[in-house]
C-alpha positions, 0 to 999 in steps of 0.5 A: 393854343388848343386845336379847337381854337387854332382851327376856328380862329379866323371864322368862329365855331363849328356848331351847326346851324339850322336856319332855313336856307332860301332856294337857289337862284340858279344864277352862275355869276361870279359875285352872286355865288351858287346856292344848294339846289335843295337845302340841306336842312331839308335833306338831313331832316328826311334822313333823321326821320324817314326809316326808309331813307336812313336804312338806304343811306346808312347801307350803302355808307357801311358798305363803302366805309365800314370795312376800314382802310389801309395805306401803300406807298413806294416811299415807307417814310411817305407813308409813315407820315401819312398814317401819323397824320390819318391817326392824329386827325381820325380819318377812320371815324370822319369817313363814316360821316362823309360817306353818309354825307356824300351819298345822302347829300351828295356833298361833304366838306372838310377844312384844312387846319394851317399851322404855320403853313403847314397842314395840321389837321382837317375838320368836318364842316356841318353841311347846314354851315356851307351857304354859297360857292363862288366860282370863276368864269371858267368854272373853278371855285374860288371861295366858299361861304360859311355860316359861323356864330351868326356871321357869314364869312369866306374861305379860299377854296384851297383851305376847304376839301369838298366832296362833290358827287355827281353835280348834275350840269356841272352845278356847284354842289353835288347831287345825293340820294335824298335830293331826288325824293326832296325835290319837287318836280315843275310840270308846266302843265295847266292848272298844275304847277308841280309834283310834290316831293316824293317824301311829302307824298309818301308822309301824307299817304302814311298820315291818311292810312293813320287817319282812316284806321283811327276814324274806321277802328271803332264804330260811332254810337247813337244812344236812344233814350226816350224821355230823357230829361235835358238836365241829363244831356249835360256832358260836363256835369257829373252823374249825368247820363251824358257826362257818363257817356263822355267818360266811357272808355275806348274799349266800351262799357255795359250800361243798364237802363229801365226806359221804354224804347231805350236802344243803342244804334251802331253805325259802322262806316265803310272803310275805303279800299282799293288804295293798295296799288297806289301805296305800293306804287308811291313806296316802290317810287320812293325806294327806287330814288335811293338806289338801294334794294335793301328796305325792299328785301328786308320787308317784301316777300317773294324774292327769290335768292337769284333776284336778291343776288342780282339786285345786291351786285347792282348795289355793288357797282355803286359801292365800288364808284363810291369808294373810288370817288372818295378815294381820289379826293383824299389822295389828291387833297390830303395825301399828296399835301402831307406827303409834299410837306414831309419833303417827298415828291407826292407822284414818286411816293405814290401814297394810296388809300385802299379799302380793306377787302371783304372777307372771302367765302371759304370753299371746301376746295380751298380747305383741301388745297391748304391741307395738300400744300402743308399749310394746315394739319389734318385736325385743322382740316377736319375741324374747318370742315365740321364748322362749314357743316360736314358731318365729321368728327372734329 
């Protein structure tokens, strides 16, 4: 039996389902279950179609998992078992998708593929296929309700690895960056029921800017041709004056008339002004909700090197927190089971997922120290210094 057939023989195919999911009824009941506070379809649509949202999510994801990972362990054989498993399931590629879902949606789901009671592999579950989470009274997860081939099926929690990032108020689902910009805010103010989601306000303002441009980019014209016969006013009849006016290209044309009093009056509407502050405020709120300054640093002028560095240092803290979160979930729910089934004690084996460090910035002192200690030759040191910008012959 093939891998995919064994994977979904119990509940069908893994194709994403994009049917609308009703908003959460917020009933923490063992029988009813809990749904997404914001439909994942909506958050994925904003991620795909809003350039700012996608840039923020992709930037953080690349920072978290872009460099790759490696494993360490106290027992070499346990490390070999985990490395072989990671290679077989393509864990490095899966982490690219998982990181984006955790950052954007606050949740990502893996299905444990079992064969003969042992963990054979893991497969990604599309977020749109996860409908409900059923929990016991103590808050522990019992089952997940999934949508597969148009049917609702329930899977035991031990079969699912749930990356639940930032569960607000102990909700069954985590909270990602896109929830903040996709969720409306109830105001409880007389006459105003709610504040629209930020993504809607941003899109409406951008649409208004386009409409204003289309409205005011070319002036309206009033053609005055005295004593023009009514037959010339039919825009559908070829050869009439009205027909030629209708066919006139947007960039205009030159006309000649021998009628006395012929004239063209141009009406240029006043372009609306004074909205720049509103646009900037809404854009800043949207970027602030995405919790990364990258879009602002790229498109906004005036940032000093010190302010840009300080902003990126704040992002670095979030990156480290996300790396620690992914690492712990994978070690606890995947690596430990692989090691145990290989016949080793997970605690004694101590298999750990480690993120590859970034390449350190090379300093002149480092080159000189390497030369003095005999690690590199004089010619090699001169070549490195020349590559660093020193005006010396390599």
